[in-house]
C-alpha positions as CSV (number, residue, x, y, z in Angstrom):
1,M,6.5,2.7,38.7
2,L,5.1,5.7,36.8
3,L,8.5,7.2,36.4
4,R,9.8,3.9,34.9
5,L,7.0,3.9,32.4
6,L,7.3,7.6,31.6
7,P,10.0,7.2,28.8
8,F,7.8,4.7,27.1
9,L,4.7,6.8,27.3
10,L,6.5,9.8,26.0
11,T,7.8,7.7,23.1
12,L,4.3,6.5,22.4
13,L,2.9,10.0,22.4
14,A,5.8,11.3,20.2
15,A,5.2,8.5,17.7
16,L,1.5,9.3,17.5
17,A,2.2,13.0,17.1
18,M,4.8,12.3,14.4
19,W,2.3,10.1,12.4
20,H,-0.5,12.7,12.6
21,F,1.9,15.4,11.5
22,S,3.2,13.2,8.6
23,A,-0.4,12.3,7.5
24,R,-1.5,16.0,7.5
25,N,1.6,17.0,5.6
26,L,1.1,14.2,3.0
27,L,-2.6,15.2,2.5
28,R,-1.5,18.8,1.8
29,Q,1.1,17.7,-0.7
30,L,-1.3,15.4,-2.5
31,S,-4.0,18.0,-2.7
32,A,-1.5,20.6,-4.1
33,R,-0.2,18.2,-6.8
34,S,-3.3,16.4,-7.9
35,A,-6.6,16.8,-9.8
36,P,-9.7,14.5,-10.2
37,L,-9.2,11.8,-12.8
38,A,-10.9,12.8,-16.1
39,E,-9.9,10.2,-18.6
40,P,-12.8,9.3,-20.9
41,G,-11.4,5.9,-21.9
42,L,-11.4,4.8,-18.2
43,A,-15.0,5.9,-17.5
44,P,-16.6,2.5,-18.5
45,V,-14.4,0.3,-16.2
46,L,-14.6,2.9,-13.4
47,D,-18.4,2.8,-13.7
48,R,-18.3,-1.0,-13.3
49,L,-16.2,-0.7,-10.2
50,R,-18.5,2.0,-8.8
51,A,-21.6,-0.1,-9.5
52,A,-20.1,-3.2,-7.9
53,L,-19.3,-1.2,-4.8
54,G,-22.7,0.4,-4.8
55,V,-21.4,4.0,-4.4
56,P,-22.3,7.1,-6.3
57,S,-18.7,8.0,-7.2
58,L,-15.1,7.0,-6.8
59,P,-12.6,9.4,-5.3
60,V,-9.9,8.8,-7.8
61,F,-7.3,11.5,-8.5
62,V,-4.2,12.0,-10.7
63,L,-1.0,12.8,-9.0
64,D,1.6,14.9,-10.8
65,D,4.4,12.4,-10.6
66,P,6.3,10.7,-13.4
67,K,6.8,7.5,-11.4
68,V,4.6,4.5,-12.0
69,N,2.6,4.2,-8.8
70,G,-0.8,4.2,-7.1
71,L,-1.6,5.0,-3.6
72,A,-4.4,5.4,-1.0
73,A,-4.4,8.5,1.1
74,P,-5.4,8.5,4.8
75,D,-8.6,10.5,4.0
76,G,-9.9,7.8,1.6
77,R,-8.8,9.3,-1.7
78,V,-7.1,7.1,-4.3
79,F,-4.3,8.3,-6.6
80,L,-2.8,7.2,-9.9
81,T,0.4,8.9,-11.0
82,E,0.8,10.7,-14.3
83,G,3.5,8.0,-14.9
84,F,0.8,5.3,-14.8
85,L,-1.6,7.3,-17.0
86,A,1.3,7.8,-19.5
87,L,1.6,4.0,-19.8
88,Y,-2.2,3.8,-20.4
89,R,-2.1,6.5,-23.1
90,S,0.8,4.9,-24.9
91,G,-1.0,1.5,-24.9
92,Q,1.3,-0.3,-22.6
93,V,-1.4,-0.7,-19.9
94,T,-5.1,-1.3,-20.6
95,A,-8.1,0.4,-19.0
96,E,-8.9,-2.9,-17.2
97,E,-5.3,-3.1,-15.8
98,L,-5.5,0.4,-14.5
99,A,-8.9,-0.5,-12.9
100,S,-7.1,-3.3,-11.1
101,V,-4.7,-0.8,-9.6
102,I,-7.6,1.5,-8.5
103,A,-9.4,-1.6,-7.0
104,H,-6.2,-2.4,-5.1
105,E,-5.9,1.1,-3.6
106,I,-9.6,1.0,-2.8
107,G,-8.8,-2.2,-0.9
108,H,-6.4,-0.3,1.3
109,V,-9.0,2.3,2.1
110,A,-11.8,-0.3,2.7
111,S,-9.5,-2.4,5.0
112,G,-8.5,0.6,7.1
113,H,-4.9,0.2,6.4
114,A,-4.0,3.8,7.0
115,R,-5.4,3.6,10.5
116,R,-3.7,0.3,11.1
117,R,-0.4,1.6,9.9
118,M,-0.6,4.4,12.5
119,I,-0.9,1.8,15.2
120,D,1.8,-0.3,13.6
121,F,4.1,2.7,13.3
122,T,3.6,3.7,16.9
123,G,4.2,0.1,18.1
124,Q,7.3,-0.3,16.1
125,N,8.8,2.9,17.5
126,L,8.1,1.7,21.0
127,L,9.5,-1.8,20.2
128,Q,12.6,-0.2,18.8
129,M,13.2,1.8,21.9
130,L,12.8,-1.3,24.1
131,L,15.2,-3.3,21.9
132,V,17.8,-0.6,21.8
133,G,17.6,-0.4,25.6
134,V,17.9,-4.1,26.2
135,L,20.3,-5.1,23.3
136,G,22.4,-2.0,23.9
137,R,23.3,-3.5,27.3
138,I,23.9,-7.0,26.0
139,V,25.8,-6.1,22.9
140,P,26.8,-2.5,23.2
141,F,28.2,-1.9,19.8
142,A,25.8,-4.0,17.7
143,G,22.6,-3.5,19.8
144,I,21.3,-0.5,17.8
145,W,22.0,-2.2,14.5
146,I,20.2,-5.4,15.6
147,A,17.2,-3.4,16.9
148,N,16.9,-1.6,13.6
149,L,17.2,-4.9,11.7
150,I,14.3,-6.5,13.8
151,T,12.0,-3.5,13.5
152,T,12.7,-3.2,9.7
153,A,11.8,-6.8,9.2
154,L,8.6,-6.4,11.3
155,A,7.5,-3.3,9.4
156,A,8.1,-5.1,6.1
157,R,6.0,-8.1,7.3
158,L,3.1,-5.9,8.4
159,S,3.2,-3.9,5.1
160,Q,3.3,-7.1,3.0
161,R,0.2,-8.4,5.0
162,D,-1.6,-5.2,4.0
163,E,-0.6,-5.7,0.3
164,Y,-2.0,-9.2,0.2
165,E,-5.2,-8.0,1.8
166,A,-5.6,-5.2,-0.8
167,D,-4.8,-7.6,-3.6
168,A,-7.6,-10.0,-2.4
169,F,-10.1,-7.1,-2.1
170,A,-9.2,-6.0,-5.6
171,T,-9.6,-9.5,-7.0
172,A,-13.1,-9.9,-5.4
173,L,-14.1,-6.4,-6.6
174,L,-12.9,-7.1,-10.2
175,I,-14.8,-10.4,-10.3
176,K,-18.0,-8.8,-8.9
177,A,-17.6,-6.0,-11.5
178,G,-17.5,-8.5,-14.3
179,I,-13.9,-7.6,-15.2
180,G,-12.3,-10.6,-13.7
181,A,-8.8,-11.1,-12.3
182,E,-6.9,-11.5,-15.6
183,P,-6.1,-7.8,-15.9
184,Q,-4.7,-7.9,-12.4
185,L,-2.5,-10.9,-13.2
186,S,-1.4,-9.6,-16.6
187,L,-0.3,-6.3,-15.1
188,F,1.6,-8.1,-12.3
189,S,3.3,-10.3,-14.9
190,R,5.2,-7.2,-16.2
191,L,4.9,-4.8,-13.3
192,D,8.6,-5.1,-12.2
193,R,9.7,-4.1,-15.7
194,L,7.2,-1.2,-15.9
195,V,8.2,0.3,-12.5
196,G,11.9,-0.4,-13.0
197,A,12.2,-2.8,-10.1
198,G,15.0,-5.4,-10.0
199,A,18.6,-4.2,-9.5
200,G,19.1,-2.5,-6.2
201,A,15.7,-3.7,-4.8
202,A,15.4,-4.4,-1.1
203,P,15.8,-8.0,0.1
204,A,12.5,-9.9,0.4
205,W,12.6,-9.7,4.2
206,A,12.9,-5.9,4.2
207,A,10.7,-5.1,1.3
208,S,7.4,-3.3,1.8
209,H,5.7,-5.3,-0.9
210,P,5.7,-9.1,-1.4
211,E,7.5,-10.6,-4.3
212,T,5.4,-10.3,-7.4
213,A,5.4,-14.1,-8.1
214,R,4.0,-14.7,-4.6
215,R,1.3,-12.1,-5.1
216,M,0.2,-13.7,-8.4
217,A,0.1,-17.1,-6.8
218,A,-2.1,-15.8,-4.0
219,I,-4.5,-14.1,-6.5
220,R,-4.8,-17.3,-8.5
221,A,-5.5,-19.3,-5.3
222,N,-8.2,-16.8,-4.4
223,V,-9.8,-17.0,-7.9
224,T,-9.8,-20.8,-7.8
225,R,-11.3,-20.9,-4.3
226,W,-14.0,-18.2,-5.0
227,T,-15.0,-19.5,-8.4
228,A,-15.2,-23.0,-7.2
229,A,-17.5,-21.9,-4.4
């Protein structure tokens, strides 16, 4: 029995080791390419977020990357790219809209998504191995392709779940901070244009982020429910 389980156990251990190695490598890269955020115009809205959270400071950093993006690191740090700050400095994005991005990334940290993604990543690797083994016998030529298709769809669904949760956290935090959800919605209304999404984007079932219209609808539904309460 143990010998039969050994390949799965080895796969599980290999996936865990791979995730930890990737996480450590990512943290090293982020540290080497970033610096603490020091943008005077953002200080007032960041103070409102900090006060709403009841923390002495926010671990927000600027990542040297021209792309428009925000991310949460496994160690709890939050990053905005230089590309995002360039939009703010040129007047294309407001301080409140950038605060909504930071609130979203804090949502990933507060919800423990980095830890959960480690578990998801490990489970997906194990599932893929099982599917390849089973489907490879049933449909020898297409088995690997079908297994990859299934695990890709599963990974996208789990990632989209995390994005909805981070959006909801951000909305609640913005409301508590007295900023409100409008900056979050206004940024989403033109986010695809700002980040250059559209042509060549992954299909909805394989995308790591939900469709923007669905995210906005979920935010509006949360605002209606919470303000009514």
